N, C-alpha and C positions, 0 to 999 in steps of 0.2 A: 307239723310244718304248716305255716300260715297259708291259707288258701290263695291269697293275693300275691304270693312270692313271685317276683320277676327277676331272674338271674341278672346281676349287674345293674339293677334298677332300684328295687324297693322290696320291703317286707321280708328281709332276709333274717327270719327268726323261726326257730323250732323248739319244741320242748320234748324231752325224753323222760318217760316214766321209769323209775328204777324198780327192779324186782324185789329189793329189800331195803330196809332203812339203813342210813349211814349213821353210825354212832360216834359220839365224842367230837363232833364238828358242828359249830354253830354257823349256819349258812348266812351269807350276806343277804340283806333284804333289798327289795327293789326301790329304786329312786322314783318317787311319784310326782315330785314338783316339776314344773315345766320352766325352770329358771337356769338351765344348764349353761347358757351362753356366758363365756368368759370364766367359767369355773375350771380349776385345775383338776385333771383326772390322772389316775394311776392305772397302768395295765401291766399284765404279766403274760408270758408265753414261752414256749419252747421251740419256736420257729427259727427261721434263718436270721442271721445277724451280719453286721458289717460296720461301716462308718457312713456318716452323712455325706462325706465327700465322694465316696465310690458307690454308695448304695450297698445292697446286700452282696456280700462276698462269700458267706458261709451258708450253705443250704440247710434246710430243715433236717435232712438226714445227717449231714456233717456236724450239726449242732449237738446231735446225740442226746437230746432230752435235757440240756442245760437250761434251767429256768432263769429268765431275765425279767427285769422290770424297767419301766420307763414312765415318764410323765409328759403331759402336754396340756394345752389350754384349748377349750372348746371355742371355735370361731363361728360355728353355725349350728343352730338347734331349731330346725323347722320340720314339722310333720314327723315322718318316721325316721329321720336321719339326723345324726350328729356328725360334725366334721371338725378336724383339726389339722394344722399344717406343721411339718417338720422344719422348725426354724433353726437358724444358726446365729452365732455371735451374741450381741446384746439382746436379741429378741428371744433367745432360748432359755428355758428353765434349766436348773442344774443337771437334771437327768433327762433332758429332752430326747424324745425318740418317737418312733412309730413301730407298728407291728411288722414282722417279717413273714415270708411265705411259710405256711404251716401254723400261723397264729389265728387264722380265721375261726370265728366262733368263741374266741377268748373274750373275757369281760374287761370293761373299763370301770374303775371304782372311784368313789369319792368317800372321804372319811367324814363322818358326822359324830356328834356327841354320843350317838347310840350305836356306833360301830361303822363298818363299811357298808356302803350301798352300791348296787350295780347301776351304773349310768347307761352303759351301752354294750353292744356285742360287735366284735370286729367283723367287718364285711369285705372291704376292698379298698383300693386306692382310686383316686380320680385322675383322669387324664391319661393320655397315651405317650406323652413325651417324657415322662419321668420313669426312673428305675425304682423298683421297690427299695425303700430305705434311704433314698437320696434326699438331701436337703431340698426343701421346697415342695415335696410331694404332699398332697392333701389326702388324708385318710378318712374313710367313711365308716361309721359305726351305726348299727341299728339302735334307735333311741328307745330305751326301755320304758320311759314314762309314757310314750305314745301307745305302747302295747299293754299297759298295766291291766286294763279291764279284760282283755283277751287272755293274758297269762293267768289271772286269777280265776276266770271262768273255767279254763282248761284244768287247772290244779284242783278246783273244787269238784270236778267231775261233771260239769254241766254238759249233758249228752247233746242237747240241742246245739250248743256252741261248738262241740266237737264236729257235728255233722255240717253245720252251716258255715262256720268260720275257719275250720282247719281240716286237714287231712289226717286221718288216724293211721293210714298206711300210704306209702309212696306208690304211685302208679309207674314211675320211672325214677332212675337214679338222678340225683342233683347234678348240676353242671360240673363237668370235670371228672366225674366218676363213671367208670364203665365196668362191665363184668370182668374184664381182663385186669384192671388195676385195683379193684375193690379189695381183694385179699391183701395186696401189698400195703394199701392205705390203712386198712384196719390193723395190720401187723405193726405198722409204723407208730400208730397211736395207741397200741396195746389193747385193741378190742378183738376178741376171738369170736 
């Protein structure tokens, strides 16, 4: 978890070290260029769903793990954040959408000649007057290109970076998690 993480503000990124290798899957690489503005991005998730007119009407639990994908266009790429807006009508892409509740932490991708690259990580929506999944809502993703050096140092095992730039263990549960709901959340996302 990044040392400078501020819930609802910035640096909403963490890395998890797996205990064993994953076989037969080629991982997406990180997008390192800083030219995301106006690019089309794809994202997937198993969170809540609905329609742009009503917003989210099916909860993460009711969705029951059905994988969905959507696309959108980056409207802002500054510092650690990417933003896109859920457009309708002539402004919308053919599969225009945004993430639903339960999709936080999911990736946004761009396709390149060398395969898929990760542009960002779902964080939150902007503003309090919108419903999740409603037309007009602005979604915020963590900008992977901004954190490229940090990600690579952690993956390479840079002990100094682990101590100075990140936390190797949580001192408290992240926003929204409590000891009472942690078991249910882990069960919902199939972590034992």
